[in-house]
PDB file of N, H, CA, C and O in Angstrom:
ATOM      1  N   MET A   1       0.837  -1.171   0.000  1.00  0.00           N
ATOM      2  CA  MET A   1       0.000   0.000   0.000  1.00  0.00           C
ATOM      3  C   MET A   1       0.893   1.249   0.000  1.00  0.00           C
ATOM      4  O   MET A   1       1.987   1.257   0.565  1.00  0.00           O
ATOM      5  N   PHE A   2       0.391   2.294  -0.649  1.00  0.00           N
ATOM      6  H   PHE A   2      -0.498   2.288  -1.108  1.00  0.00           H
ATOM      7  CA  PHE A   2       1.108   3.564  -0.657  1.00  0.00           C
ATOM      8  C   PHE A   2       0.117   4.710  -0.809  1.00  0.00           C
ATOM      9  O   PHE A   2      -1.002   4.525  -1.288  1.00  0.00           O
ATOM     10  N   LEU A   3       0.543   5.881  -0.398  1.00  0.00           N
ATOM     11  H   LEU A   3       1.452   6.032  -0.010  1.00  0.00           H
ATOM     12  CA  LEU A   3      -0.275   7.079  -0.524  1.00  0.00           C
ATOM     13  C   LEU A   3       0.073   7.745  -1.843  1.00  0.00           C
ATOM     14  O   LEU A   3       1.219   8.141  -2.055  1.00  0.00           O
ATOM     15  N   ALA A   4      -0.904   7.873  -2.730  1.00  0.00           N
ATOM     16  H   ALA A   4      -1.835   7.552  -2.558  1.00  0.00           H
ATOM     17  CA  ALA A   4      -0.693   8.475  -4.045  1.00  0.00           C
ATOM     18  C   ALA A   4      -1.247   9.891  -4.047  1.00  0.00           C
ATOM     19  O   ALA A   4      -2.328  10.150  -3.518  1.00  0.00           O
ATOM     20  N   VAL A   5      -0.495  10.800  -4.645  1.00  0.00           N
ATOM     21  H   VAL A   5       0.383  10.590  -5.075  1.00  0.00           H
ATOM     22  CA  VAL A   5      -0.933  12.184  -4.794  1.00  0.00           C
ATOM     23  C   VAL A   5      -0.989  12.465  -6.294  1.00  0.00           C
ATOM     24  O   VAL A   5       0.048  12.443  -6.958  1.00  0.00           O
ATOM     25  N   PRO A   6      -2.178  12.728  -6.844  1.00  0.00           N
ATOM     26  CA  PRO A   6      -2.294  12.965  -8.284  1.00  0.00           C
ATOM     27  C   PRO A   6      -1.605  14.263  -8.699  1.00  0.00           C
ATOM     28  O   PRO A   6      -1.497  15.210  -7.919  1.00  0.00           O
ATOM     29  N   LEU A   7      -1.141  14.280  -9.954  1.00  0.00           N
ATOM     30  H   LEU A   7      -1.229  13.511 -10.588  1.00  0.00           H
ATOM     31  CA  LEU A   7      -0.454  15.441 -10.505  1.00  0.00           C
ATOM     32  C   LEU A   7      -1.276  16.056 -11.625  1.00  0.00           C
ATOM     33  O   LEU A   7      -2.070  15.381 -12.281  1.00  0.00           O
ATOM     34  N   SER A   8      -1.070  17.355 -11.833  1.00  0.00           N
ATOM     35  H   SER A   8      -0.425  17.904 -11.301  1.00  0.00           H
ATOM     36  CA  SER A   8      -1.706  18.089 -12.920  1.00  0.00           C
ATOM     37  C   SER A   8      -0.658  18.983 -13.560  1.00  0.00           C
ATOM     38  O   SER A   8       0.305  19.380 -12.905  1.00  0.00           O
ATOM     39  N   THR A   9      -0.839  19.304 -14.837  1.00  0.00           N
ATOM     40  H   THR A   9      -1.622  18.982 -15.370  1.00  0.00           H
ATOM     41  CA  THR A   9       0.076  20.238 -15.493  1.00  0.00           C
ATOM     42  C   THR A   9      -0.443  21.669 -15.394  1.00  0.00           C
ATOM     43  O   THR A   9       0.239  22.602 -15.817  1.00  0.00           O
ATOM     44  N   THR A  10      -1.637  21.854 -14.843  1.00  0.00           N
ATOM     45  H   THR A  10      -2.191  21.096 -14.499  1.00  0.00           H
ATOM     46  CA  THR A  10      -2.197  23.186 -14.637  1.00  0.00           C
ATOM     47  C   THR A  10      -1.553  23.811 -13.404  1.00  0.00           C
ATOM     48  O   THR A  10      -1.512  23.197 -12.338  1.00  0.00           O
ATOM     49  N   LYS A  11      -1.047  25.041 -13.557  1.00  0.00           N
ATOM     50  H   LYS A  11      -1.080  25.540 -14.423  1.00  0.00           H
ATOM     51  CA  LYS A  11      -0.417  25.724 -12.423  1.00  0.00           C
ATOM     52  C   LYS A  11      -1.500  26.233 -11.485  1.00  0.00           C
ATOM     53  O   LYS A  11      -2.422  26.928 -11.912  1.00  0.00           O
ATOM     54  N   ARG A  12      -1.386  25.886 -10.202  1.00  0.00           N
ATOM     55  H   ARG A  12      -0.637  25.322  -9.855  1.00  0.00           H
ATOM     56  CA  ARG A  12      -2.335  26.322  -9.178  1.00  0.00           C
ATOM     57  C   ARG A  12      -1.558  26.715  -7.931  1.00  0.00           C
ATOM     58  O   ARG A  12      -0.507  26.146  -7.634  1.00  0.00           O
ATOM     59  N   ASP A  13      -2.085  27.692  -7.208  1.00  0.00           N
ATOM     60  H   ASP A  13      -2.939  28.154  -7.449  1.00  0.00           H
ATOM     61  CA  ASP A  13      -1.448  28.159  -5.971  1.00  0.00           C
ATOM     62  C   ASP A  13      -2.363  27.894  -4.795  1.00  0.00           C
ATOM     63  O   ASP A  13      -3.570  27.716  -4.964  1.00  0.00           O
ATOM     64  N   GLY A  14      -1.789  27.868  -3.605  1.00  0.00           N
ATOM     65  H   GLY A  14      -0.809  28.012  -3.468  1.00  0.00           H
ATOM     66  CA  GLY A  14      -2.568  27.695  -2.393  1.00  0.00           C
ATOM     67  C   GLY A  14      -2.047  26.551  -1.551  1.00  0.00           C
ATOM     68  O   GLY A  14      -1.124  25.839  -1.947  1.00  0.00           O
ATOM     69  N   SER A  15      -2.645  26.383  -0.392  1.00  0.00           N
ATOM     70  H   SER A  15      -3.395  26.961  -0.070  1.00  0.00           H
ATOM     71  CA  SER A  15      -2.176  25.359   0.541  1.00  0.00           C
ATOM     72  C   SER A  15      -2.573  23.949   0.114  1.00  0.00           C
ATOM     73  O   SER A  15      -2.060  22.979   0.672  1.00  0.00           O
ATOM     74  N   PHE A  16      -3.468  23.812  -0.856  1.00  0.00           N
ATOM     75  H   PHE A  16      -3.885  24.600  -1.309  1.00  0.00           H
ATOM     76  CA  PHE A  16      -3.902  22.487  -1.317  1.00  0.00           C
ATOM     77  C   PHE A  16      -3.053  21.961  -2.471  1.00  0.00           C
ATOM     78  O   PHE A  16      -3.283  20.856  -2.962  1.00  0.00           O
ATOM     79  N   PHE A  17      -2.058  22.766  -2.909  1.00  0.00           N
ATOM     80  H   PHE A  17      -1.872  23.664  -2.511  1.00  0.00           H
ATOM     81  CA  PHE A  17      -1.269  22.421  -4.089  1.00  0.00           C
ATOM     82  C   PHE A  17       0.214  22.595  -3.817  1.00  0.00           C
ATOM     83  O   PHE A  17       0.612  23.386  -2.962  1.00  0.00           O
ATOM     84  N   TYR A  18       1.039  21.838  -4.562  1.00  0.00           N
ATOM     85  H   TYR A  18       0.716  21.195  -5.257  1.00  0.00           H
ATOM     86  CA  TYR A  18       2.495  21.985  -4.479  1.00  0.00           C
ATOM     87  C   TYR A  18       3.056  21.857  -5.887  1.00  0.00           C
ATOM     88  O   TYR A  18       2.845  20.839  -6.547  1.00  0.00           O
ATOM     89  N   GLN A  19       3.769  22.879  -6.358  1.00  0.00           N
ATOM     90  H   GLN A  19       3.941  23.706  -5.822  1.00  0.00           H
ATOM     91  CA  GLN A  19       4.358  22.869  -7.692  1.00  0.00           C
ATOM     92  C   GLN A  19       5.826  22.475  -7.625  1.00  0.00           C
ATOM     93  O   GLN A  19       6.552  22.874  -6.715  1.00  0.00           O
ATOM     94  N   PHE A  20       6.249  21.681  -8.610  1.00  0.00           N
ATOM     95  H   PHE A  20       5.659  21.357  -9.350  1.00  0.00           H
ATOM     96  CA  PHE A  20       7.649  21.272  -8.704  1.00  0.00           C
ATOM     97  C   PHE A  20       7.954  20.866 -10.138  1.00  0.00           C
ATOM     98  O   PHE A  20       7.044  20.648 -10.938  1.00  0.00           O
ATOM     99  N   SER A  21       9.230  20.767 -10.454  1.00  0.00           N
ATOM    100  H   SER A  21       9.969  20.944  -9.804  1.00  0.00           H
ATOM    101  CA  SER A  21       9.665  20.372 -11.791  1.00  0.00           C
ATOM    102  C   SER A  21       9.709  18.853 -11.868  1.00  0.00           C
ATOM    103  O   SER A  21      10.281  18.194 -11.000  1.00  0.00           O
ATOM    104  N   PHE A  22       9.097  18.300 -12.922  1.00  0.00           N
ATOM    105  H   PHE A  22       8.632  18.836 -13.627  1.00  0.00           H
ATOM    106  CA  PHE A  22       9.002  16.851 -13.069  1.00  0.00           C
ATOM    107  C   PHE A  22       8.968  16.520 -14.556  1.00  0.00           C
ATOM    108  O   PHE A  22       8.306  17.224 -15.319  1.00  0.00           O
ATOM    109  N   LEU A  23       9.639  15.505 -14.976  1.00  0.00           N
ATOM    110  H   LEU A  23      10.177  14.933 -14.356  1.00  0.00           H
ATOM    111  CA  LEU A  23       9.668  15.062 -16.370  1.00  0.00           C
ATOM    112  C   LEU A  23      10.150  16.152 -17.337  1.00  0.00           C
ATOM    113  O   LEU A  23       9.352  16.910 -17.887  1.00  0.00           O
ATOM    114  N   GLU A  24      11.440  16.211 -17.525  1.00  0.00           N
ATOM    115  H   GLU A  24      12.089  15.596 -17.078  1.00  0.00           H
ATOM    116  CA  GLU A  24      12.077  17.117 -18.474  1.00  0.00           C
ATOM    117  C   GLU A  24      11.698  18.573 -18.258  1.00  0.00           C
ATOM    118  O   GLU A  24      11.250  19.250 -19.183  1.00  0.00           O
ATOM    119  N   ASP A  25      11.877  19.044 -17.049  1.00  0.00           N
ATOM    120  H   ASP A  25      12.241  18.493 -16.298  1.00  0.00           H
ATOM    121  CA  ASP A  25      11.653  20.449 -16.689  1.00  0.00           C
ATOM    122  C   ASP A  25      10.216  20.921 -16.896  1.00  0.00           C
ATOM    123  O   ASP A  25       9.984  22.120 -17.049  1.00  0.00           O
ATOM    124  N   ARG A  26       9.267  20.024 -16.903  1.00  0.00           N
ATOM    125  H   ARG A  26       9.456  19.049 -16.779  1.00  0.00           H
ATOM    126  CA  ARG A  26       7.854  20.401 -16.975  1.00  0.00           C
ATOM    127  C   ARG A  26       7.369  20.653 -15.553  1.00  0.00           C
ATOM    128  O   ARG A  26       7.639  19.860 -14.652  1.00  0.00           O
ATOM    129  N   ILE A  27       6.655  21.755 -15.353  1.00  0.00           N
ATOM    130  H   ILE A  27       6.436  22.400 -16.085  1.00  0.00           H
ATOM    131  CA  ILE A  27       6.127  22.070 -14.029  1.00  0.00           C
ATOM    132  C   ILE A  27       4.862  21.248 -13.796  1.00  0.00           C
ATOM    133  O   ILE A  27       3.936  21.271 -14.607  1.00  0.00           O
ATOM    134  N   SER A  28       4.835  20.533 -12.697  1.00  0.00           N
ATOM    135  H   SER A  28       5.588  20.513 -12.039  1.00  0.00           H
ATOM    136  CA  SER A  28       3.670  19.747 -12.304  1.00  0.00           C
ATOM    137  C   SER A  28       3.125  20.309 -11.001  1.00  0.00           C
ATOM    138  O   SER A  28       3.863  20.899 -10.212  1.00  0.00           O
ATOM    139  N   THR A  29       1.852  20.125 -10.785  1.00  0.00           N
ATOM    140  H   THR A  29       1.253  19.646 -11.425  1.00  0.00           H
ATOM    141  CA  THR A  29       1.210  20.548  -9.554  1.00  0.00           C
ATOM    142  C   THR A  29       0.646  19.323  -8.854  1.00  0.00           C
ATOM    143  O   THR A  29      -0.174  18.606  -9.428  1.00  0.00           O
ATOM    144  N   ALA A  30       1.071  19.075  -7.625  1.00  0.00           N
ATOM    145  H   ALA A  30       1.737  19.658  -7.158  1.00  0.00           H
ATOM    146  CA  ALA A  30       0.520  17.985  -6.820  1.00  0.00           C
ATOM    147  C   ALA A  30      -0.790  18.465  -6.199  1.00  0.00           C
ATOM    148  O   ALA A  30      -0.839  19.526  -5.575  1.00  0.00           O
ATOM    149  N   LEU A  31      -1.843  17.681  -6.374  1.00  0.00           N
ATOM    150  H   LEU A  31      -1.803  16.819  -6.881  1.00  0.00           H
ATOM    151  CA  LEU A  31      -3.163  18.010  -5.834  1.00  0.00           C
ATOM    152  C   LEU A  31      -3.305  17.326  -4.481  1.00  0.00           C
ATOM    153  O   LEU A  31      -3.806  16.205  -4.396  1.00  0.00           O
ATOM    154  N   LEU A  32      -2.865  17.998  -3.428  1.00  0.00           N
ATOM    155  H   LEU A  32      -2.457  18.908  -3.497  1.00  0.00           H
ATOM    156  CA  LEU A  32      -2.752  17.396  -2.108  1.00  0.00           C
ATOM    157  C   LEU A  32      -4.086  16.941  -1.528  1.00  0.00           C
ATOM    158  O   LEU A  32      -4.126  15.977  -0.764  1.00  0.00           O
ATOM    159  N   VAL A  33      -5.170  17.613  -1.876  1.00  0.00           N
ATOM    160  H   VAL A  33      -5.137  18.396  -2.497  1.00  0.00           H
ATOM    161  CA  VAL A  33      -6.481  17.263  -1.309  1.00  0.00           C
ATOM    162  C   VAL A  33      -7.091  16.028  -1.977  1.00  0.00           C
ATOM    163  O   VAL A  33      -8.126  15.534  -1.531  1.00  0.00           O
ATOM    164  N   GLN A  34      -6.459  15.528  -3.042  1.00  0.00           N
ATOM    165  H   GLN A  34      -5.618  15.929  -3.404  1.00  0.00           H
ATOM    166  CA  GLN A  34      -6.998  14.366  -3.739  1.00  0.00           C
ATOM    167  C   GLN A  34      -6.150  13.118  -3.520  1.00  0.00           C
ATOM    168  O   GLN A  34      -6.173  12.202  -4.342  1.00  0.00           O
ATOM    169  N   ASN A  35      -5.395  13.074  -2.408  1.00  0.00           N
ATOM    170  H   ASN A  35      -5.377  13.819  -1.740  1.00  0.00           H
ATOM    171  CA  ASN A  35      -4.545  11.910  -2.154  1.00  0.00           C
ATOM    172  C   ASN A  35      -5.396  10.665  -1.925  1.00  0.00           C
ATOM    173  O   ASN A  35      -6.536  10.742  -1.466  1.00  0.00           O
ATOM    174  N   ARG A  36      -4.809   9.517  -2.257  1.00  0.00           N
ATOM    175  H   ARG A  36      -3.883   9.454  -2.630  1.00  0.00           H
ATOM    176  CA  ARG A  36      -5.516   8.244  -2.148  1.00  0.00           C
ATOM    177  C   ARG A  36      -4.565   7.150  -1.656  1.00  0.00           C
ATOM    178  O   ARG A  36      -3.361   7.200  -1.908  1.00  0.00           O
ATOM    179  N   LEU A  37      -5.105   6.194  -0.971  1.00  0.00           N
ATOM    180  H   LEU A  37      -6.083   6.153  -0.766  1.00  0.00           H
ATOM    181  CA  LEU A  37      -4.339   5.026  -0.560  1.00  0.00           C
ATOM    182  C   LEU A  37      -4.570   3.943  -1.604  1.00  0.00           C
ATOM    183  O   LEU A  37      -5.709   3.544  -1.846  1.00  0.00           O
ATOM    184  N   LEU A  38      -3.488   3.464  -2.226  1.00  0.00           N
ATOM    185  H   LEU A  38      -2.562   3.788  -2.030  1.00  0.00           H
ATOM    186  CA  LEU A  38      -3.593   2.478  -3.298  1.00  0.00           C
ATOM    187  C   LEU A  38      -2.733   1.256  -3.009  1.00  0.00           C
ATOM    188  O   LEU A  38      -1.777   1.311  -2.235  1.00  0.00           O
ATOM    189  N   SER A  39      -3.089   0.177  -3.637  1.00  0.00           N
ATOM    190  H   SER A  39      -3.865   0.132  -4.266  1.00  0.00           H
ATOM    191  CA  SER A  39      -2.294  -1.045  -3.552  1.00  0.00           C
ATOM    192  C   SER A  39      -1.134  -0.943  -4.535  1.00  0.00           C
ATOM    193  O   SER A  39      -1.305  -0.445  -5.648  1.00  0.00           O
ATOM    194  N   SER A  40       0.030  -1.405  -4.135  1.00  0.00           N
ATOM    195  H   SER A  40       0.169  -1.810  -3.231  1.00  0.00           H
ATOM    196  CA  SER A  40       1.189  -1.364  -5.028  1.00  0.00           C
ATOM    197  C   SER A  40       0.975  -2.256  -6.252  1.00  0.00           C
ATOM    198  O   SER A  40       1.688  -2.107  -7.244  1.00  0.00           O
ATOM    199  N   LYS A  41       0.027  -3.161  -6.206  1.00  0.00           N
ATOM    200  H   LYS A  41      -0.552  -3.282  -5.400  1.00  0.00           H
ATOM    201  CA  LYS A  41      -0.284  -4.015  -7.357  1.00  0.00           C
ATOM    202  C   LYS A  41      -0.878  -3.211  -8.504  1.00  0.00           C
ATOM    203  O   LYS A  41      -0.866  -3.666  -9.648  1.00  0.00           O
ATOM    204  N   ARG A  42      -1.402  -2.016  -8.211  1.00  0.00           N
ATOM    205  H   ARG A  42      -1.412  -1.647  -7.282  1.00  0.00           H
ATOM    206  CA  ARG A  42      -1.998  -1.179  -9.250  1.00  0.00           C
ATOM    207  C   ARG A  42      -0.960  -0.421 -10.063  1.00  0.00           C
ATOM    208  O   ARG A  42      -1.289   0.163 -11.095  1.00  0.00           O
ATOM    209  N   LEU A  43       0.291  -0.424  -9.608  1.00  0.00           N
ATOM    210  H   LEU A  43       0.558  -0.899  -8.770  1.00  0.00           H
ATOM    211  CA  LEU A  43       1.347   0.251 -10.358  1.00  0.00           C
ATOM    212  C   LEU A  43       1.736  -0.594 -11.570  1.00  0.00           C
ATOM    213  O   LEU A  43       2.200  -1.724 -11.419  1.00  0.00           O
ATOM    214  N   ILE A  44       1.552  -0.058 -12.744  1.00  0.00           N
ATOM    215  H   ILE A  44       1.175   0.860 -12.867  1.00  0.00           H
ATOM    216  CA  ILE A  44       1.886  -0.793 -13.960  1.00  0.00           C
ATOM    217  C   ILE A  44       3.289  -0.434 -14.431  1.00  0.00           C
ATOM    218  O   ILE A  44       4.100  -1.310 -14.732  1.00  0.00           O
ATOM    219  N   LYS A  45       3.563   0.873 -14.492  1.00  0.00           N
ATOM    220  H   LYS A  45       2.904   1.584 -14.248  1.00  0.00           H
ATOM    221  CA  LYS A  45       4.902   1.305 -14.894  1.00  0.00           C
ATOM    222  C   LYS A  45       5.277   2.585 -14.160  1.00  0.00           C
ATOM    223  O   LYS A  45       4.422   3.381 -13.773  1.00  0.00           O
ATOM    224  N   LYS A  46       6.552   2.753 -13.987  1.00  0.00           N
ATOM    225  H   LYS A  46       7.247   2.106 -14.302  1.00  0.00           H
ATOM    226  CA  LYS A  46       7.073   3.941 -13.312  1.00  0.00           C
ATOM    227  C   LYS A  46       7.253   5.038 -14.349  1.00  0.00           C
ATOM    228  O   LYS A  46       7.965   4.854 -15.336  1.00  0.00           O
ATOM    229  N   ILE A  47       6.613   6.174 -14.128  1.00  0.00           N
ATOM    230  H   ILE A  47       6.035   6.323 -13.326  1.00  0.00           H
ATOM    231  CA  ILE A  47       6.693   7.285 -15.070  1.00  0.00           C
ATOM    232  C   ILE A  47       7.919   8.136 -14.795  1.00  0.00           C
ATOM    233  O   ILE A  47       8.573   8.602 -15.727  1.00  0.00           O
ATOM    234  N   GLY A  48       8.233   8.341 -13.539  1.00  0.00           N
ATOM    235  H   GLY A  48       7.702   7.962 -12.781  1.00  0.00           H
ATOM    236  CA  GLY A  48       9.372   9.173 -13.177  1.00  0.00           C
ATOM    237  C   GLY A  48       9.581   9.146 -11.680  1.00  0.00           C
ATOM    238  O   GLY A  48       8.910   8.414 -10.953  1.00  0.00           O
ATOM    239  N   LYS A  49      10.516   9.950 -11.236  1.00  0.00           N
ATOM    240  H   LYS A  49      11.062  10.545 -11.827  1.00  0.00           H
ATOM    241  CA  LYS A  49      10.842   9.998  -9.815  1.00  0.00           C
ATOM    242  C   LYS A  49      11.009  11.447  -9.397  1.00  0.00           C
ATOM    243  O   LYS A  49      11.682  12.223 -10.075  1.00  0.00           O
ATOM    244  N   ILE A  50      10.397  11.808  -8.285  1.00  0.00           N
ATOM    245  H   ILE A  50       9.850  11.177  -7.735  1.00  0.00           H
ATOM    246  CA  ILE A  50      10.490  13.162  -7.757  1.00  0.00           C
ATOM    247  C   ILE A  50      11.818  13.304  -7.012  1.00  0.00           C
ATOM    248  O   ILE A  50      12.282  12.362  -6.370  1.00  0.00           O
ATOM    249  N   GLU A  51      12.425  14.490  -7.103  1.00  0.00           N
ATOM    250  H   GLU A  51      12.048  15.256  -7.624  1.00  0.00           H
ATOM    251  CA  GLU A  51      13.683  14.729  -6.389  1.00  0.00           C
ATOM    252  C   GLU A  51      13.442  14.719  -4.881  1.00  0.00           C
ATOM    253  O   GLU A  51      12.349  15.051  -4.423  1.00  0.00           O
ATOM    254  N   GLN A  52      14.446  14.345  -4.122  1.00  0.00           N
ATOM    255  H   GLN A  52      15.335  14.075  -4.495  1.00  0.00           H
ATOM    256  CA  GLN A  52      14.332  14.202  -2.671  1.00  0.00           C
ATOM    257  C   GLN A  52      13.881  15.495  -2.001  1.00  0.00           C
ATOM    258  O   GLN A  52      13.017  15.464  -1.125  1.00  0.00           O
ATOM    259  N   LYS A  53      14.458  16.645  -2.403  1.00  0.00           N
ATOM    260  H   LYS A  53      15.160  16.671  -3.115  1.00  0.00           H
ATOM    261  CA  LYS A  53      14.091  17.920  -1.773  1.00  0.00           C
ATOM    262  C   LYS A  53      12.629  18.261  -2.043  1.00  0.00           C
ATOM    263  O   LYS A  53      11.943  18.773  -1.158  1.00  0.00           O
ATOM    264  N   ASP A  54      12.140  17.984  -3.261  1.00  0.00           N
ATOM    265  H   ASP A  54      12.697  17.569  -3.980  1.00  0.00           H
ATOM    266  CA  ASP A  54      10.736  18.229  -3.572  1.00  0.00           C
ATOM    267  C   ASP A  54       9.834  17.268  -2.809  1.00  0.00           C
ATOM    268  O   ASP A  54       8.749  17.649  -2.368  1.00  0.00           O
ATOM    269  N   PHE A  55      10.279  16.021  -2.653  1.00  0.00           N
ATOM    270  H   PHE A  55      11.159  15.712  -3.011  1.00  0.00           H
ATOM    271  CA  PHE A  55       9.506  15.043  -1.897  1.00  0.00           C
ATOM    272  C   PHE A  55       9.344  15.481  -0.445  1.00  0.00           C
ATOM    273  O   PHE A  55       8.260  15.354   0.125  1.00  0.00           O
ATOM    274  N   GLU A  56      10.413  15.994   0.155  1.00  0.00           N
ATOM    275  H   GLU A  56      11.294  16.097  -0.308  1.00  0.00           H
ATOM    276  CA  GLU A  56      10.353  16.441   1.547  1.00  0.00           C
ATOM    277  C   GLU A  56       9.387  17.624   1.703  1.00  0.00           C
ATOM    278  O   GLU A  56       8.611  17.673   2.657  1.00  0.00           O
ATOM    279  N   LYS A  57       9.439  18.572   0.766  1.00  0.00           N
ATOM    280  H   LYS A  57      10.069  18.533  -0.009  1.00  0.00           H
ATOM    281  CA  LYS A  57       8.535  19.725   0.825  1.00  0.00           C
ATOM    282  C   LYS A  57       7.082  19.297   0.625  1.00  0.00           C
ATOM    283  O   LYS A  57       6.188  19.778   1.321  1.00  0.00           O
ATOM    284  N   LEU A  58       6.847  18.391  -0.328  1.00  0.00           N
ATOM    285  H   LEU A  58       7.573  18.000  -0.894  1.00  0.00           H
ATOM    286  CA  LEU A  58       5.500  17.882  -0.579  1.00  0.00           C
ATOM    287  C   LEU A  58       4.968  17.164   0.653  1.00  0.00           C
ATOM    288  O   LEU A  58       3.803  17.322   1.018  1.00  0.00           O
ATOM    289  N   LYS A  59       5.824  16.378   1.290  1.00  0.00           N
ATOM    290  H   LYS A  59       6.770  16.249   0.994  1.00  0.00           H
ATOM    291  CA  LYS A  59       5.426  15.636   2.494  1.00  0.00           C
ATOM    292  C   LYS A  59       5.074  16.594   3.625  1.00  0.00           C
ATOM    293  O   LYS A  59       4.097  16.368   4.339  1.00  0.00           O
ATOM    294  N   GLU A  60       5.857  17.662   3.801  1.00  0.00           N
ATOM    295  H   GLU A  60       6.651  17.845   3.221  1.00  0.00           H
ATOM    296  CA  GLU A  60       5.574  18.655   4.837  1.00  0.00           C
ATOM    297  C   GLU A  60       4.221  19.323   4.613  1.00  0.00           C
ATOM    298  O   GLU A  60       3.438  19.476   5.551  1.00  0.00           O
ATOM    299  N   LYS A  61       3.945  19.724   3.357  1.00  0.00           N
ATOM    300  H   LYS A  61       4.581  19.599   2.595  1.00  0.00           H
ATOM    301  CA  LYS A  61       2.665  20.373   3.040  1.00  0.00           C
ATOM    302  C   LYS A  61       1.499  19.418   3.270  1.00  0.00           C
ATOM    303  O   LYS A  61       0.448  19.828   3.764  1.00  0.00           O
ATOM    304  N   LEU A  62       1.676  18.159   2.918  1.00  0.00           N
ATOM    305  H   LEU A  62       2.529  17.826   2.517  1.00  0.00           H
ATOM    306  CA  LEU A  62       0.607  17.170   3.092  1.00  0.00           C
ATOM    307  C   LEU A  62       0.330  16.921   4.572  1.00  0.00           C
ATOM    308  O   LEU A  62      -0.828  16.790   4.969  1.00  0.00           O
ATOM    309  N   ILE A  63       1.374  16.855   5.390  1.00  0.00           N
ATOM    310  H   ILE A  63       2.314  16.961   5.068  1.00  0.00           H
ATOM    311  CA  ILE A  63       1.190  16.660   6.831  1.00  0.00           C
ATOM    312  C   ILE A  63       0.466  17.854   7.452  1.00  0.00           C
ATOM    313  O   ILE A  63      -0.426  17.678   8.281  1.00  0.00           O
ATOM    314  N   LYS A  64       0.853  19.084   7.047  1.00  0.00           N
ATOM    315  H   LYS A  64       1.578  19.227   6.373  1.00  0.00           H
ATOM    316  CA  LYS A  64       0.174  20.283   7.560  1.00  0.00           C
ATOM    317  C   LYS A  64      -1.299  20.287   7.170  1.00  0.00           C
ATOM    318  O   LYS A  64      -2.151  20.709   7.951  1.00  0.00           O
ATOM    319  N   LEU A  65      -1.592  19.822   5.978  1.00  0.00           N
ATOM    320  H   LEU A  65      -0.900  19.478   5.344  1.00  0.00           H
ATOM    321  CA  LEU A  65      -2.975  19.787   5.496  1.00  0.00           C
ATOM    322  C   LEU A  65      -3.808  18.771   6.283  1.00  0.00           C
ATOM    323  O   LEU A  65      -4.980  19.022   6.565  1.00  0.00           O
ATOM    324  N   ILE A  66      -3.222  17.644   6.633  1.00  0.00           N
ATOM    325  H   ILE A  66      -2.270  17.440   6.404  1.00  0.00           H
ATOM    326  CA  ILE A  66      -3.940  16.583   7.340  1.00  0.00           C
ATOM    327  C   ILE A  66      -4.163  16.937   8.806  1.00  0.00           C
ATOM    328  O   ILE A  66      -5.182  16.562   9.386  1.00  0.00           O
ATOM    329  N   GLU A  67      -3.216  17.659   9.410  1.00  0.00           N
ATOM    330  H   GLU A  67      -2.389  17.964   8.939  1.00  0.00           H
ATOM    331  CA  GLU A  67      -3.321  17.983  10.840  1.00  0.00           C
ATOM    332  C   GLU A  67      -4.494  18.819  11.175  1.00  0.00           C
ATOM    333  O   GLU A  67      -4.696  19.160  12.341  1.00  0.00           O
TER     334      GLU A  67
END
């Protein structure tokens, strides 16, 4: 099981969103309010990997949102 956060290419601001560079310098927006718990069996292929610093910032924003 893992917590999935959907991404969008639409730029959005606010506490419910986190923007970062992903896939060849394309700006993606994480939609923090739409997170879901999924089974790892649903993963078919890996599209990319978020940088560690962006992952830490995304995790901090998600924790603040849940609290």
